[in-house]
C-alpha positions as CSV (number, residue, x, y, z in Angstrom):
1,M,0.0,0.0,0.0
2,A,1.0,3.5,-0.7
3,G,1.4,5.4,2.6
4,N,-1.5,4.6,4.9
5,M,-4.0,4.1,2.1
6,K,-6.3,1.2,2.8
7,P,-6.8,-1.5,0.2
8,V,-10.0,-1.7,-1.8
9,L,-12.1,-4.7,-2.6
10,G,-13.1,-5.3,-6.2
11,F,-16.0,-7.7,-7.1
12,D,-16.9,-9.2,-10.5
13,L,-20.5,-10.4,-10.5
14,G,-21.3,-12.7,-13.4
15,G,-24.2,-15.0,-14.3
16,T,-22.2,-18.2,-13.6
17,K,-19.4,-17.1,-11.2
18,M,-18.5,-14.3,-8.8
19,L,-15.0,-13.2,-8.0
20,C,-13.8,-10.9,-5.2
21,G,-10.3,-9.5,-5.0
22,L,-8.3,-7.4,-2.6
23,V,-6.6,-4.6,-4.6
24,E,-3.6,-2.8,-3.2
25,N,-1.8,0.2,-4.7
26,G,-4.9,0.7,-6.9
27,R,-3.6,-1.9,-9.3
28,T,-2.4,-5.2,-7.7
29,V,-4.7,-8.0,-6.7
30,T,-3.2,-9.6,-3.6
31,A,-6.0,-12.0,-2.6
32,R,-8.8,-13.7,-4.5
33,Y,-11.9,-15.7,-3.7
34,K,-14.3,-17.2,-6.2
35,K,-17.8,-18.8,-5.9
36,K,-20.4,-20.0,-8.3
37,T,-23.3,-17.6,-8.7
38,K,-25.9,-20.4,-8.9
39,E,-29.7,-20.0,-9.2
40,I,-31.4,-18.1,-6.4
41,D,-34.9,-18.3,-5.0
42,K,-35.0,-14.7,-3.7
43,P,-32.9,-11.5,-4.1
44,E,-31.5,-11.8,-0.6
45,D,-29.8,-15.1,-1.6
46,L,-27.7,-13.2,-4.1
47,V,-26.7,-10.6,-1.6
48,D,-25.8,-13.3,1.0
49,R,-23.8,-15.2,-1.5
50,M,-21.9,-12.1,-2.4
51,V,-21.2,-11.3,1.2
52,S,-19.9,-14.9,1.7
53,C,-17.6,-14.4,-1.3
54,V,-16.3,-11.1,0.2
55,E,-15.7,-12.7,3.5
56,G,-13.8,-15.5,1.8
57,C,-11.5,-13.0,0.2
58,L,-11.0,-11.1,3.5
59,K,-10.1,-14.4,5.1
60,E,-7.6,-15.2,2.3
61,A,-6.0,-11.8,2.9
62,G,-6.0,-12.2,6.7
63,I,-7.9,-9.0,7.3
64,R,-11.4,-7.8,8.3
65,A,-13.9,-5.6,6.5
66,K,-12.9,-2.6,8.7
67,D,-9.4,-2.8,7.1
68,V,-10.6,-1.9,3.6
69,A,-11.7,1.5,2.3
70,A,-14.5,0.4,0.1
71,L,-16.0,-2.3,-2.2
72,G,-16.4,-1.8,-5.9
73,V,-18.9,-4.1,-7.7
74,A,-18.8,-4.8,-11.4
75,A,-22.2,-6.0,-12.4
76,P,-23.9,-6.9,-15.7
77,G,-26.2,-4.1,-16.9
78,P,-28.5,-2.5,-16.9
79,V,-27.5,-0.8,-13.6
80,D,-28.5,2.5,-12.1
81,L,-25.0,3.9,-11.1
82,K,-26.3,6.8,-9.1
83,T,-28.4,4.7,-6.7
84,G,-26.3,1.5,-6.9
85,T,-29.3,-0.5,-8.2
86,L,-29.3,-3.7,-10.3
87,L,-32.2,-3.0,-12.7
88,N,-32.8,-6.2,-14.6
89,P,-29.6,-8.0,-15.3
90,P,-29.6,-11.2,-17.4
91,N,-29.1,-14.6,-15.6
92,L,-29.2,-13.3,-12.1
93,G,-33.0,-13.6,-11.3
94,V,-33.3,-10.2,-9.7
95,Q,-35.0,-6.9,-10.6
96,E,-34.7,-3.4,-9.1
97,L,-32.3,-4.7,-6.4
98,P,-30.6,-1.9,-4.4
99,L,-27.4,-3.9,-4.3
100,A,-24.9,-1.3,-3.1
101,K,-27.1,-0.3,-0.2
102,L,-27.7,-3.9,0.9
103,L,-24.1,-4.9,0.7
104,S,-22.9,-1.8,2.5
105,R,-25.4,-2.5,5.3
106,K,-24.2,-6.1,5.7
107,L,-20.4,-5.4,5.4
108,G,-20.1,-2.0,7.0
109,V,-18.1,-0.4,4.1
110,P,-19.0,2.0,1.3
111,V,-20.1,0.2,-1.8
112,V,-20.0,1.5,-5.4
113,L,-21.7,-0.2,-8.3
114,E,-20.3,-0.1,-11.9
115,N,-21.2,-1.7,-15.2
116,D,-19.0,-4.8,-15.7
117,V,-17.8,-3.8,-19.2
118,N,-16.9,-0.3,-18.0
119,A,-15.1,-1.9,-15.0
120,G,-13.1,-4.2,-17.3
121,L,-12.0,-1.4,-19.6
122,Y,-11.1,0.8,-16.6
123,G,-9.1,-2.0,-15.1
124,E,-7.1,-2.2,-18.4
125,F,-6.7,1.6,-18.3
126,V,-5.4,1.6,-14.7
127,A,-3.2,-1.5,-14.7
128,G,-3.3,-3.3,-18.1
129,A,-3.2,-2.9,-21.8
130,A,-4.6,0.6,-22.0
131,Q,-2.1,2.2,-19.6
132,G,-0.7,5.5,-20.9
133,F,-3.6,6.3,-23.1
134,S,-6.3,9.0,-22.5
135,H,-8.7,8.1,-25.3
136,V,-9.7,4.4,-25.5
137,V,-12.5,2.3,-26.8
138,G,-13.1,-1.2,-25.4
139,L,-14.9,-4.0,-27.2
140,F,-15.6,-7.3,-25.4
141,P,-17.2,-10.0,-27.6
142,G,-18.8,-12.8,-25.6
143,T,-22.4,-14.1,-25.4
144,G,-23.2,-10.5,-26.4
145,L,-20.8,-7.7,-27.3
146,G,-20.0,-5.2,-24.6
147,G,-18.4,-1.8,-25.2
148,G,-17.0,1.1,-23.2
149,M,-15.2,4.3,-23.7
150,I,-12.6,6.3,-21.9
151,L,-12.4,9.9,-23.1
152,N,-10.0,12.4,-21.7
153,G,-8.9,9.9,-19.2
154,E,-12.4,9.4,-17.8
155,L,-15.1,6.7,-18.3
156,Y,-17.8,8.1,-20.6
157,Y,-21.3,7.4,-19.3
158,G,-23.6,9.6,-21.4
159,V,-26.6,11.5,-20.0
160,S,-28.2,8.5,-18.2
161,G,-25.2,6.2,-17.7
162,A,-26.0,4.0,-20.7
163,A,-23.3,5.0,-23.1
164,G,-21.1,2.4,-24.7
165,E,-23.7,0.1,-26.3
166,I,-21.4,-0.4,-29.3
167,G,-22.7,-3.9,-29.9
168,H,-26.0,-2.4,-30.9
169,M,-24.9,-0.1,-33.6
170,T,-26.5,-1.2,-36.9
171,V,-23.9,-2.4,-39.3
172,Q,-26.2,-4.4,-41.7
173,P,-29.6,-2.9,-42.1
174,G,-32.3,-5.5,-42.2
175,G,-29.7,-8.2,-41.2
176,R,-29.7,-10.9,-38.6
177,L,-32.1,-10.5,-35.7
178,C,-30.4,-9.3,-32.5
179,G,-31.4,-10.1,-28.9
180,C,-32.3,-6.4,-28.4
181,G,-35.0,-6.8,-31.0
182,N,-33.4,-4.8,-33.9
183,R,-31.8,-6.3,-37.0
184,G,-28.2,-6.1,-38.2
185,C,-26.6,-5.1,-34.9
186,L,-22.8,-5.6,-34.5
187,E,-23.6,-8.1,-31.7
188,A,-25.7,-10.2,-33.9
189,L,-22.8,-10.7,-36.3
190,A,-19.6,-10.5,-34.3
191,S,-20.3,-11.9,-30.8
192,R,-19.5,-15.4,-29.6
193,G,-23.2,-16.0,-29.3
194,A,-23.6,-15.2,-33.0
195,M,-20.7,-17.5,-33.9
196,A,-22.4,-20.3,-31.8
197,R,-25.6,-20.0,-33.8
198,E,-23.7,-20.3,-37.0
199,A,-21.6,-23.2,-35.7
200,A,-24.8,-25.1,-34.8
201,V,-25.7,-25.0,-38.5
202,L,-22.2,-26.2,-39.4
203,V,-22.5,-29.1,-37.0
204,A,-25.9,-30.1,-38.4
205,A,-24.3,-30.1,-41.9
206,G,-21.4,-32.3,-40.7
207,K,-18.8,-29.6,-41.3
208,S,-17.3,-29.4,-37.8
209,P,-16.6,-32.8,-36.1
210,T,-14.7,-31.1,-33.3
211,I,-17.6,-28.8,-32.3
212,A,-20.0,-31.8,-32.8
213,K,-18.0,-33.8,-30.3
214,L,-17.5,-31.0,-27.7
215,A,-20.9,-29.3,-27.9
216,G,-23.2,-30.9,-30.4
217,T,-25.7,-28.3,-31.6
218,D,-26.1,-26.9,-28.1
219,I,-25.0,-23.2,-28.4
220,S,-24.8,-22.8,-24.6
221,K,-21.9,-25.3,-24.7
222,M,-20.0,-23.5,-27.5
223,K,-17.5,-21.7,-25.3
224,S,-14.4,-19.9,-26.7
225,S,-12.2,-22.9,-26.1
226,V,-14.5,-25.0,-28.4
227,F,-13.9,-22.7,-31.3
228,A,-10.1,-22.7,-30.5
229,D,-10.0,-26.5,-30.6
230,A,-11.9,-26.6,-33.9
231,I,-9.4,-24.1,-35.4
232,D,-6.4,-26.1,-34.0
233,A,-7.9,-29.1,-35.8
234,G,-7.8,-27.2,-39.1
235,E,-11.5,-27.2,-39.7
236,E,-11.8,-24.7,-42.6
237,A,-15.5,-24.0,-42.1
238,V,-14.9,-22.9,-38.5
239,I,-11.9,-20.9,-39.5
240,E,-14.0,-19.1,-42.1
241,L,-16.8,-18.5,-39.5
242,V,-14.4,-17.0,-36.9
243,N,-12.7,-14.8,-39.5
244,N,-16.0,-13.6,-40.7
245,A,-17.0,-12.6,-37.1
246,A,-13.7,-10.9,-36.6
247,W,-14.2,-9.0,-39.9
248,W,-17.5,-7.7,-38.6
249,L,-15.9,-6.7,-35.3
250,G,-13.3,-4.7,-37.3
251,L,-16.1,-2.9,-39.1
252,G,-17.6,-1.8,-35.8
253,M,-14.1,-0.8,-34.6
254,A,-13.8,1.4,-37.7
255,S,-17.0,3.3,-36.9
256,C,-15.6,3.8,-33.3
257,V,-12.4,5.2,-34.8
258,N,-14.3,7.6,-37.1
259,I,-16.6,8.8,-34.3
260,F,-14.3,8.9,-31.2
261,N,-10.8,9.3,-32.7
262,P,-9.2,7.1,-30.0
263,E,-5.6,6.5,-29.4
264,A,-6.2,2.8,-28.8
265,I,-8.9,0.1,-29.1
266,V,-8.7,-2.7,-26.6
267,I,-10.5,-5.9,-27.4
268,G,-10.9,-8.5,-24.7
269,G,-12.9,-11.3,-23.2
270,G,-12.6,-15.1,-23.4
271,L,-12.9,-15.2,-27.2
272,V,-9.8,-13.0,-27.6
273,E,-7.9,-14.9,-25.0
274,K,-8.6,-18.3,-26.6
275,L,-8.3,-17.3,-30.3
276,G,-5.3,-15.0,-29.9
277,K,-3.3,-13.0,-32.4
278,S,-4.9,-14.4,-35.6
279,Y,-8.4,-13.2,-34.5
280,V,-7.1,-9.8,-33.5
281,K,-5.2,-9.5,-36.7
282,V,-8.3,-10.1,-38.8
283,A,-10.3,-7.6,-36.8
284,E,-7.6,-5.0,-37.1
285,A,-7.2,-5.4,-40.8
286,S,-10.9,-4.9,-41.3
287,M,-10.8,-1.8,-39.1
288,R,-8.0,-0.3,-41.1
289,E,-9.8,-1.1,-44.4
290,H,-13.0,0.6,-43.3
291,A,-12.0,3.6,-41.2
292,M,-10.9,6.9,-42.5
293,A,-7.2,6.6,-43.4
294,A,-6.1,9.8,-41.8
295,I,-7.7,9.0,-38.5
296,V,-6.9,5.3,-38.2
297,K,-3.3,5.6,-39.1
298,K,-2.0,6.0,-35.5
299,V,-4.7,3.9,-33.7
300,K,-3.3,1.0,-31.8
301,V,-5.3,-2.3,-31.5
302,I,-4.4,-4.1,-28.3
303,A,-5.6,-7.4,-26.8
304,A,-6.7,-7.0,-23.1
305,G,-4.2,-8.5,-20.7
306,L,-5.7,-8.7,-17.2
307,A,-8.2,-11.6,-17.8
308,D,-10.4,-12.1,-14.8
309,D,-8.6,-9.4,-12.8
310,A,-9.6,-6.6,-15.2
311,A,-13.1,-6.0,-13.8
312,V,-11.9,-6.6,-10.2
313,I,-9.2,-3.9,-10.5
314,G,-11.5,-1.6,-12.4
315,A,-14.4,-1.8,-9.9
316,A,-12.0,-1.2,-7.1
317,A,-10.5,1.8,-8.9
318,V,-13.9,3.3,-9.6
319,A,-14.8,2.8,-5.9
320,A,-11.5,4.5,-4.7
321,K,-12.1,7.4,-7.1
322,N,-15.6,7.8,-5.9
323,L,-14.4,7.9,-2.3
324,A,-11.7,10.5,-3.2
325,L,-14.3,12.7,-5.0
326,N,-16.7,12.5,-2.0
327,A,-13.9,13.4,0.4
328,A,-12.8,16.4,-1.8
329,S,-16.3,17.7,-2.0
330,G,-16.7,17.4,1.8
331,S,-19.5,14.8,1.5
332,R,-19.9,12.0,4.0
333,E,-21.3,8.5,3.6
């Protein structure tokens, strides 16, 4: 720790797992504790499970809640950042849950809620691939396609906190139906979820024995590692499918370049981690093909590097910053 600054807890809340980490110096995770999220019968079950995860992390670190300055929680959207409320997140079985208030009451520490994609990007900005840049766009293809922006060194939220829905820009009018209800969204063409739906067709046509063996036609089982295994096996149809998704991602990146004029674009998530440099290379080539030449020339494309720690570090950093701002304005919890 720097000086007498207390460490901050960062928490990554997902639909299948939750991870709590103790963050020191604003950038180093020194203790971690993970639990499965599991299905819940009532909202209080989720809060209790999160408290148990935090307590597990504190035990790993050999400290108590009073020894930390705050808890930052990265949660799937939509979230109301001002009130710390989970609105209606997918796969968590809760609605309008005042999570920050409930956690703070049980743990006795200030709690700050942040969107998980914003937290992941901010973590990379603070301690990972985006260090040293002031204007960054983040894209995280997974089941959906999350996005976030750092402009002038600050997370950009928009008027209501909903900025960054890059996955829902229309790139193919009248195209494939997206989960949001519109057609031709970037998410419907470039996400792992979109890839999985196409892969199911390949399996049915007998064009991917690897995916057939590992997942069948069940798109919920088509994780990033499944695509990586099929590519390693040299399955041309899967290679073409993945490259096509990366091409679409690059098209979306090009629009971000033209609109926001960033110094860097960070792409991350399990898909990027498993598919590696070849995937990033295709996306970057598409970006440079479609963006305005004068603007894209100096843009760096970087793979995220913090993996699971990104959202933990980012959530903790947002919480620490929130505390500092409150202290500077003379407000009290």
